[in-house]
C-alpha positions in Angstrom: 92.0 -88.4 123.3 89.6 -85.9 125.0 90.8 -82.4 124.6 90.4 -80.1 127.6 90.3 -76.3 127.3 92.1 -74.0 129.7 88.8 -73.5 131.5 88.1 -77.2 131.7 91.5 -77.7 133.3 90.7 -74.9 135.8 87.4 -76.6 136.5 89.1 -80.0 137.1 91.5 -78.3 139.5 88.5 -77.4 141.7 86.9 -80.8 141.5 87.4 -83.8 143.7 91.1 -83.9 144.4 92.8 -86.6 146.5 91.4 -86.4 150.0 93.7 -88.9 151.7 96.1 -91.6 150.6 95.9 -95.3 151.6 97.0 -96.3 155.1 99.3 -99.0 153.8 101.0 -97.6 150.7 102.8 -100.8 150.0 99.5 -102.7 149.5 97.2 -100.1 148.1 97.4 -97.5 145.4 95.0 -94.6 145.1 93.4 -94.4 141.7 92.5 -91.3 139.8 91.0 -90.5 136.5 94.5 -89.7 135.0 94.0 -86.0 135.6 94.5 -86.0 139.3 90.8 -86.3 140.4 89.6 -89.0 142.7 86.3 -90.7 143.2 84.4 -94.0 143.6 85.9 -97.1 142.1 85.0 -98.5 138.7 86.1 -101.3 136.3 88.0 -100.8 133.0 85.0 -99.3 131.4 84.9 -96.2 133.5 81.8 -94.6 134.9 79.3 -97.2 133.5 81.4 -100.2 134.6 80.2 -100.6 138.1 81.7 -103.4 140.2 79.7 -105.6 142.7 80.3 -104.2 146.2 79.0 -104.0 149.8 78.9 -100.8 151.8 78.3 -99.5 155.3 79.4 -96.6 157.6 82.8 -97.1 159.4 84.3 -94.4 161.6 87.8 -94.5 160.1 89.5 -95.2 156.9 91.8 -97.6 158.8 88.8 -99.7 159.7 87.6 -99.8 156.1 91.1 -100.7 154.8 91.3 -103.5 157.4 88.1 -105.0 156.1 89.7 -105.2 152.6 92.9 -106.5 154.1 91.1 -109.4 155.7 89.0 -110.3 152.7 90.8 -112.3 150.0 88.1 -111.4 147.4 88.4 -107.6 148.0 90.1 -106.0 145.0 89.7 -102.4 146.1 87.9 -100.1 148.6 86.5 -96.6 148.5 86.2 -94.3 151.5 84.8 -90.9 152.1 86.6 -89.1 154.9 84.3 -87.2 157.3 81.3 -89.3 156.6 82.6 -92.8 157.0 81.2 -94.2 153.8 83.1 -97.4 153.2 82.7 -99.5 150.0 84.3 -102.9 149.5 84.6 -104.1 145.8 85.1 -107.5 144.3 83.5 -110.8 143.3 80.8 -111.9 145.8 80.9 -108.7 147.9 77.2 -108.0 147.1 76.0 -111.4 148.4 75.8 -115.0 147.2 73.5 -117.2 145.2 72.6 -120.8 146.0 73.4 -121.7 142.3 77.0 -122.2 141.3 79.2 -122.6 138.3 82.1 -125.0 137.7 85.5 -123.9 138.9 87.1 -121.6 136.4 83.9 -120.5 134.7 82.6 -116.9 135.0 80.0 -116.7 137.7 76.8 -116.0 135.9 74.9 -116.1 139.2 77.0 -113.4 141.0 74.1 -110.9 141.2 70.7 -111.0 142.9 69.0 -110.3 139.6 70.9 -113.1 137.9 70.4 -115.6 140.7 68.3 -118.0 138.6 68.4 -120.1 135.4 66.5 -119.8 132.2 65.6 -122.9 130.3 63.8 -123.3 127.0 62.6 -126.7 125.9 64.8 -128.3 128.6 68.0 -126.5 127.6 69.7 -123.8 129.5 69.7 -120.4 127.7 73.2 -119.1 128.6 72.6 -115.6 127.3 69.5 -115.0 129.5 71.2 -113.6 132.6 68.0 -112.2 134.1 64.3 -113.0 134.2 63.4 -110.2 131.8 65.6 -111.8 129.1 64.1 -115.3 129.6 61.8 -115.6 126.6 61.4 -115.3 122.9 60.1 -112.3 120.9 57.9 -112.9 117.8 59.6 -110.0 116.1 63.3 -109.3 115.3 65.0 -107.0 117.9 66.9 -104.0 116.5 70.6 -104.5 116.6 71.2 -101.7 119.1 68.9 -103.3 121.7 68.8 -106.4 123.7 65.9 -108.8 123.2 63.8 -108.4 126.4 60.2 -108.3 127.5 60.3 -104.5 127.4 62.0 -104.2 123.9 59.7 -106.9 122.5 56.6 -105.0 123.6 58.0 -101.8 122.2 58.6 -103.2 118.7 55.1 -104.6 118.7 56.1 -108.2 119.2 54.6 -111.0 121.3 56.8 -112.1 124.2 56.7 -115.8 125.1 58.2 -116.5 128.5 60.6 -119.4 128.9 61.1 -121.0 132.3 63.0 -119.0 134.9 64.0 -121.0 138.0 65.1 -118.7 140.8 67.9 -119.5 143.2 68.2 -118.2 146.8 70.1 -114.9 147.2 71.8 -114.3 150.5 72.7 -110.7 151.4 76.0 -109.8 153.1 76.1 -110.2 156.9 77.3 -107.9 159.6 75.3 -104.7 158.7 76.7 -104.5 155.2 74.4 -103.7 152.3 75.1 -105.4 149.0 75.0 -103.6 145.7 74.8 -105.8 142.5 75.6 -104.7 139.0 74.8 -107.4 136.4 74.6 -106.0 132.9 71.9 -107.8 131.2 74.0 -108.9 128.3 77.3 -109.7 130.0 78.9 -110.7 133.3 79.7 -107.8 135.6 83.3 -106.6 136.1 85.2 -108.0 139.0 88.3 -105.8 138.6 88.8 -102.2 139.7 91.0 -100.0 137.5 89.4 -96.6 137.0 87.2 -94.2 138.9 84.2 -91.9 138.4 84.7 -88.5 139.9 82.9 -88.2 143.2 83.6 -85.4 145.7 85.2 -86.5 148.9 85.8 -90.2 147.8 89.1 -91.9 147.4 89.4 -95.3 145.6 92.3 -97.5 146.8 93.2 -100.4 144.5 94.6 -103.6 146.1 95.0 -105.8 143.0 96.7 -103.5 140.6 97.4 -105.7 137.6 93.8 -106.9 137.1 93.0 -104.1 134.7 96.4 -104.1 132.8 98.1 -106.5 130.4 100.1 -109.1 132.3 103.1 -111.2 131.6 102.6 -114.6 133.2 105.0 -117.5 133.9 108.6 -117.7 134.9 111.8 -117.2 133.0 114.4 -119.9 132.4 116.2 -118.6 135.5 113.0 -119.1 137.5 112.3 -115.4 138.0 108.9 -113.8 137.6 107.9 -112.7 134.1 105.5 -110.2 135.6 108.1 -108.5 137.8 110.4 -108.1 134.9 107.5 -106.8 132.8 106.7 -104.2 135.3 110.4 -103.2 135.8 110.5 -102.1 132.1 108.4 -99.1 133.1 110.4 -96.0 133.7 109.8 -92.3 134.1 110.5 -91.9 130.3 107.1 -93.3 129.5 105.4 -90.5 131.6 104.0 -87.5 129.7 105.5 -84.1 130.6 104.1 -82.8 133.9 103.0 -86.3 135.1 104.5 -87.8 138.2 106.3 -91.2 138.0 105.9 -93.5 141.0 108.5 -96.3 141.3 107.7 -99.8 142.6 106.4 -99.8 146.1 105.5 -103.0 147.9 103.0 -105.1 145.9 102.3 -102.6 143.2 104.5 -101.9 140.2 105.6 -98.5 138.8 102.9 -96.2 137.5 102.3 -92.7 136.3 99.7 -90.2 137.6 99.0 -86.5 138.1 98.2 -83.8 135.6 100.0 -83.5 132.3 101.4 -80.2 131.2 99.2 -79.9 128.2 96.1 -80.5 130.2 94.9 -82.9 127.5 96.7 -86.2 128.2 95.6 -88.6 130.8 98.7 -89.5 132.8 97.4 -93.1 133.4 96.1 -93.8 129.9 99.1 -92.2 128.2 101.4 -94.4 130.3 99.6 -97.7 129.9 99.4 -97.4 126.1 103.2 -97.2 125.7 105.2 -100.0 124.2 106.4 -101.4 127.5 102.8 -102.8 128.0 102.8 -104.6 124.7 103.0 -108.3 123.8 106.4 -107.7 122.3 107.7 -106.3 125.6 106.6 -109.3 127.5 107.9 -111.9 125.0 111.3 -110.1 124.9 111.9 -111.0 128.5 111.9 -114.7 127.9 110.3 -117.1 125.5 108.6 -118.9 128.3 106.6 -115.8 129.3 102.9 -115.7 128.4 101.3 -112.4 127.5 97.7 -111.8 128.6 96.0 -108.7 127.3 94.0 -106.4 129.6 90.3 -107.0 130.1 88.2 -105.1 127.5 84.9 -103.5 128.5 82.0 -103.7 126.1 79.2 -101.3 126.6 76.0 -103.3 127.0 73.2 -102.8 124.4 70.4 -100.5 125.5 67.5 -102.0 127.3 63.9 -100.6 127.3 61.4 -100.7 130.2 58.2 -102.6 129.5 55.4 -100.3 128.1 53.5 -98.2 130.6 51.1 -100.2 132.7 47.4 -99.2 133.2 47.6 -98.0 136.9 43.9 -97.1 136.9 42.2 -93.9 138.2 44.1 -91.4 140.2 47.3 -91.6 138.1 48.4 -89.4 135.3 49.6 -90.7 131.9 53.3 -91.5 131.7 55.5 -88.4 132.1 57.3 -87.5 128.8 60.4 -85.6 127.7 59.9 -81.9 127.2 61.4 -79.7 124.4 64.3 -79.1 126.7 65.0 -82.7 127.9 64.2 -84.1 124.5 66.9 -82.0 122.8 69.3 -84.4 121.0 72.0 -81.8 120.2 75.3 -83.4 121.0 73.6 -86.6 122.4 74.3 -89.1 119.7 75.4 -91.5 122.4 71.6 -92.0 123.2 70.2 -94.6 120.8 66.9 -92.8 120.7 68.6 -89.7 119.4 70.2 -91.2 116.4 69.5 -89.0 113.4 67.0 -86.8 115.3 67.1 -83.2 116.5 64.5 -83.4 119.2 62.4 -86.2 120.6 60.1 -84.3 123.0 57.4 -86.8 123.9 59.8 -89.7 124.5 58.3 -91.7 127.3 61.2 -93.5 128.9 63.1 -91.8 131.6 63.6 -90.8 135.3 61.4 -88.1 136.8 62.9 -84.6 136.7 62.1 -80.9 137.1 61.8 -79.1 133.8 64.4 -76.3 133.9 65.5 -74.0 131.1 68.9 -75.1 129.8 69.0 -78.3 131.8 69.1 -81.1 129.3 68.7 -83.8 132.0 66.3 -81.7 134.0 66.9 -81.3 137.8 66.4 -83.6 140.7 64.0 -83.4 143.7 63.9 -85.0 147.1 63.4 -88.7 146.9 64.0 -92.1 148.4 64.7 -95.4 146.6 64.9 -99.1 147.2 65.1 -102.3 145.1 64.3 -105.0 147.6 61.8 -103.4 149.9 58.3 -105.0 150.1 55.0 -103.2 149.6 51.8 -103.8 151.4 50.7 -106.4 148.8 53.8 -108.4 149.7 55.6 -107.7 146.4 59.2 -106.6 146.0 58.9 -102.9 145.0 61.1 -103.3 141.9 59.0 -106.3 140.6 57.1 -104.1 138.1 55.6 -100.7 137.6 52.5 -101.6 139.6 54.5 -102.8 142.6 56.4 -99.5 142.7 53.1 -97.6 142.4 51.8 -99.4 145.4 54.9 -98.5 147.4 54.1 -94.8 146.6 50.6 -95.3 148.0 52.1 -97.0 151.1 54.4 -94.1 151.9 53.7 -93.2 155.6 54.1 -89.5 154.7 50.9 -89.7 152.7 52.6 -87.2 150.4 54.2 -89.4 147.6 53.3 -87.7 144.4 55.1 -90.0 141.9 57.7 -92.6 141.2 60.3 -93.7 138.7 60.7 -97.5 138.1 63.3 -99.6 136.3 62.6 -103.3 135.7 64.7 -105.4 138.2 66.4 -102.3 139.5 65.3 -99.3 141.7 61.9 -98.0 142.7 62.3 -94.3 143.3 59.6 -92.3 145.2 59.2 -88.6 145.1 57.1 -86.4 147.5 57.0 -84.2 150.5 59.2 -85.4 153.5 58.9 -89.0 152.3 62.7 -89.3 152.4 62.4 -89.1 156.2 60.2 -92.2 156.4 62.6 -95.0 155.7 60.4 -97.9 156.7 57.1 -98.8 155.1 54.1 -100.7 156.7 54.7 -104.4 157.2 58.3 -104.4 156.0 60.5 -104.4 159.1 63.5 -106.0 157.4 64.2 -103.4 154.8 64.9 -99.7 154.7 64.6 -97.1 152.0 67.5 -94.8 151.3 66.5 -91.1 151.4 68.0 -88.1 149.7 66.9 -84.6 150.8 69.4 -82.2 149.2 67.3 -81.2 146.2 64.1 -79.3 145.6 60.7 -80.4 147.0 58.1 -81.3 144.4 54.5 -79.9 144.6 51.5 -82.1 145.3 49.5 -79.3 143.8 50.0 -75.6 143.2 51.7 -74.1 146.3 51.2 -77.3 148.3 53.3 -77.5 150.2 54.3 -73.8 150.5 57.7 -73.3 149.1 57.6 -76.4 146.8 59.2 -76.2 143.3 56.8 -76.4 140.4 57.4 -77.9 136.9 58.3 -81.4 138.1 56.9 -82.7 134.9 59.6 -84.0 132.6 62.2 -86.8 132.5 65.9 -87.4 132.1 65.8 -89.8 129.1 66.8 -93.3 130.2 65.3 -96.3 128.4 65.3 -98.4 131.5 62.9 -96.2 133.5 59.3 -94.9 133.4 58.1 -91.9 135.4 54.5 -91.7 136.7 52.7 -89.1 138.8 49.5 -89.1 140.8 46.8 -86.6 139.9 47.1 -83.1 141.4 43.5 -82.7 142.5 40.9 -84.6 144.5 41.0 -87.5 141.9 44.3 -88.3 143.5 42.5 -90.4 146.1 41.0 -92.7 143.5 44.5 -94.3 143.2 43.7 -96.0 146.6 40.7 -97.8 145.1 36.9 -97.5 145.1 35.6 -95.5 148.1 34.5 -97.8 151.0 33.0 -96.7 154.3 33.3 -93.3 155.9 35.5 -92.0 158.7 36.6 -88.7 160.1 39.8 -86.7 160.2 40.0 -83.8 162.7 42.2 -80.8 162.1 42.3 -78.2 165.0 43.8 -74.7 164.8 44.6 -72.9 168.0 44.1 -69.1 167.5 45.7 -66.7 170.0 45.9 -62.9 170.2 48.7 -61.5 168.0 48.9 -58.5 170.4 47.1 -57.7 173.6 43.6 -57.7 172.3 41.7 -61.0 172.8 40.3 -63.1 170.0 36.8 -64.4 170.5 34.4 -66.7 168.7 32.3 -63.7 167.7 35.2 -62.3 165.7 34.8 -65.0 163.1 32.4 -63.9 160.4 30.3 -66.3 158.3 32.5 -65.3 155.3 35.6 -66.3 157.2 34.1 -69.7 158.2 33.1 -70.4 154.6 36.6 -69.4 153.3 38.2 -71.6 156.0 36.2 -74.6 154.9 37.2 -73.9 151.3 40.9 -73.6 152.2 40.9 -76.8 154.3 39.3 -78.6 151.4 42.0 -77.4 149.0 44.7 -78.6 151.3 43.1 -82.0 151.8 42.1 -82.4 148.2 38.4 -82.8 149.0 35.0 -81.0 148.4 34.4 -78.2 150.8 30.6 -78.5 150.7 30.3 -82.2 150.9 33.3 -83.2 153.0 34.3 -80.4 155.4 32.4 -79.1 158.4 33.6 -76.4 160.8 33.2 -75.5 164.4 34.5 -72.4 166.2 34.8 -72.7 169.9 36.5 -71.3 173.0 40.1 -72.2 173.5 41.8 -73.8 176.5 42.8 -70.3 177.8 40.8 -67.1 178.0 41.1 -65.1 174.8 42.0 -68.1 172.7 39.8 -69.8 170.1 39.8 -73.4 168.6 38.9 -73.8 165.0 38.0 -77.4 164.4 37.5 -79.0 161.0 35.9 -82.4 160.6 36.8 -84.0 157.2 34.7 -86.9 156.1 36.8 -89.4 154.1 36.3 -92.9 152.7 37.8 -95.6 155.0 40.3 -96.6 152.4 41.7 -93.1 152.1 41.9 -92.0 155.8 45.4 -93.3 156.3 47.1 -91.6 153.4 45.1 -88.4 153.9 46.0 -88.3 157.6 49.7 -88.8 156.7 49.6 -86.0 154.1 47.9 -83.5 156.5 50.4 -84.4 159.2 53.2 -83.8 156.7 51.9 -80.5 155.4 50.4 -78.9 158.5 52.3 -80.5 161.4 55.7 -81.8 160.4 56.5 -78.5 158.8 55.3 -76.8 162.0 54.7 -73.1 161.5 54.5 -73.4 157.7 51.1 -75.0 158.3 49.7 -71.7 159.6 50.5 -69.9 156.4 47.7 -71.7 154.5 45.2 -69.9 156.7 46.6 -66.4 156.5 44.9 -65.5 153.2 42.4 -66.8 150.7 45.1 -67.4 148.1 47.9 -69.7 149.1 51.2 -68.0 148.6 54.8 -68.4 149.7 54.6 -64.8 151.0 51.7 -65.2 153.4 53.9 -64.6 156.5 51.4 -62.0 157.9 47.7 -62.8 158.6 45.6 -60.9 156.1 42.5 -61.1 158.3 40.3 -62.8 155.6 40.2 -66.3 157.2 41.4 -65.5 160.8 40.5 -62.3 162.6 43.2 -59.7 162.0 44.0 -59.7 165.8 44.5 -63.4 165.7 47.6 -65.6 165.3 47.7 -69.4 164.7 49.7 -70.8 167.6 49.3 -74.5 167.0 47.8 -77.2 164.7 46.6 -80.7 165.7 45.8 -83.5 163.2 43.8 -86.6 164.4 43.3 -89.5 162.1 44.6 -93.0 161.4 47.9 -94.6 160.3 49.3 -98.1 159.5 51.1 -99.9 162.2 54.5 -100.4 160.7 54.9 -104.0 162.0 51.6 -105.6 161.2 49.9 -103.0 158.8 46.9 -102.7 161.1 45.0 -99.4 161.4 45.7 -97.4 164.5 45.1 -93.9 165.9 47.4 -91.1 165.0 47.4 -87.7 166.6 50.2 -85.2 165.9 50.5 -81.5 166.7 52.7 -78.5 167.1 52.2 -75.6 169.5 53.9 -72.4 170.4 52.1 -72.4 173.8 53.6 -75.4 175.4 56.6 -76.9 173.5 56.7 -80.5 174.5 56.8 -84.1 173.2 53.5 -83.3 171.6 55.1 -80.6 169.5 56.0 -83.3 167.1 59.6 -84.0 165.9 58.9 -86.5 163.2 62.2 -88.3 164.0 62.9 -88.5 167.7 60.4 -89.6 170.4 60.4 -88.1 174.0 63.1 -89.1 176.4 61.0 -91.0 179.0 57.4 -92.0 179.7 57.3 -90.0 182.9 58.5 -86.9 181.1 55.9 -87.4 178.4 53.1 -87.8 180.8 54.1 -84.5 182.5 54.4 -82.6 179.3 51.2 -83.5 177.6 48.6 -84.7 180.2 45.6 -83.4 178.2 46.5 -84.3 174.7 46.9 -87.7 173.1 49.8 -87.9 170.7 51.6 -90.8 169.1 54.9 -90.0 170.9 53.2 -90.1 174.3 51.5 -93.3 173.5 54.7 -95.0 172.4 56.7 -93.8 175.4 54.1 -94.7 178.0 54.0 -98.4 177.3 56.8 -100.9 176.8 54.5 -103.0 174.5 54.4 -100.0 172.1 58.1 -99.9 171.4 57.8 -102.4 168.6 54.8 -100.7 167.0 54.8 -98.1 164.3 55.8 -95.2 166.6 59.1 -97.0 167.5 59.8 -97.8 163.8 58.3 -94.7 162.3 61.6 -93.2 161.3 65.3 -93.6 161.3 67.1 -91.1 163.6 68.7 -88.0 162.0 72.0 -89.7 161.6 70.3 -92.5 159.7 69.0 -90.0 157.2 72.5 -88.7 156.7 73.8 -92.2 156.2 71.1 -92.9 153.6 72.1 -89.7 151.8 75.7 -90.9 151.7 74.6 -94.2 150.2 72.7 -92.3 147.5 75.8 -90.3 146.6 77.7 -93.5 146.2 75.0 -95.3 144.2 74.3 -92.5 141.7 77.8 -91.2 141.1 
């Protein structure tokens, strides 16, 4: 039994308590962790025992419960009041496979990863539930690990693939998103009996006895053994302080709440009493049949395949630091057995390195397992497929990724979580999460970013990789081919009443401006950046125009990155040009790059992007301006209201929003699909909360 101190009990009291009961209390029972806290549903094994499910946003809990009512395979549902996050649990909720098993057998094909069959020398290999297990290693696998491609490579063995024949996986219909949880060494749980604490969630169990011992059959008097078995439960089996709930509708008596000693789980304490024993069942009638509760066995650890050679532009695999490699109190991690610290361990999920944070800290991100990259590969196929997804990111500002074999590809960067569709993949969306820190592409880029994103949370299923943080970053997009131009234009206006003229820009200022632009674009100032100072559109205004020469294969990501840093963040973009040294505190123009009387009132970036439908290269012009707020002052999410309005607001400036709005034929192009509206971002964040809790 886990002992809780007074302070732990006080902490629990402030955690996720019951937010709402079920609508139909005779059919559903709200589950807790036995200490009164609620959360997302789990199987008998607790937090790690995830149950296959489907999820979407529904406006009311009643609507979510009705879905479960009408689905005979639904064993429970979870709902988050205020956000509409609805999750339906049970066998087949995540989708279906074209392969099938005989009636009565466990469904080995219930998950999109296990929708296939492994054969060796013509015989089916029953234990090979996923493709990564379909083969033979030339070396013996340690007992604590499962024999897989990744483990075999790690122990220095030679992996010989067997034959994996994939079936066809069908996702849920009606706007639902399936979520599969096949553990590589066993079938996934189909019962819900516990929860993992998750703020705001309630888990409502429909099939209550599937996680408990049962007493099957009928007595000599033709009454139900199970009903009599349940009726033996009374308040006397409840620990002091716990609340006893008598039979109500379809669910039998149970015990819940918070025990007086703060140490005993009301549920676990109740379900381990003698009334749940085999003797209790058989004492009812000799014809009754006792069936013990399902036991959860923690799957053996799995290890990601060794780091791939991603080529130029990429850093070596990111490793555990002294902080995240600390093994104190972490004997549950196989890699920590008998060790004090394993700094340098290479398997894990990307994290910020923060003093005292054993698991590091998270940053803004997005993730997907079935999205398609521009090479046509599913992004979770392997490490290189996930790396390509990072290079495809429309933000141009992906700085790294975490990858798990046959699971998620997670991308990290600047504003990437707002771009939920990638070029050429109109069927799938990434799920974004923007409630953490923003990582740095380089020092102080973007302004306000959080440094030290350079460690991992140890997890043997993942690898963490980062792009270089200098101009060699662009080598990741391949050998330079051709030459094209990106234009960045600064509009400089008087900060007070005195005008700003071309003559106010000294040669030193112009040289420093080129150097600063080169540092933001990760290019060479002397070779790649030219500068022109000219009169602005109004008297007393000046236009500072940079021409950046870039290889053709790099113009799209560099345009995206400059748009993200200088335009999408609007006035933050001006701060780079307030002083020679980029700093978070450059709110006032120091007069070293822009004349002291000047003020940057707008920035325009002109380059190229991918069309999100067919991946073709097309013009992209984005801008923000204090002078004439309009459709051309880019909101990266919402387009202008109408074509006539757009034409009136920006007659002299070409911008992607205007182009999209002015032609019906453009509505299916990249502008129309560029982003999900703001409410879509919120929905994606909710999905993240569910998946990672």
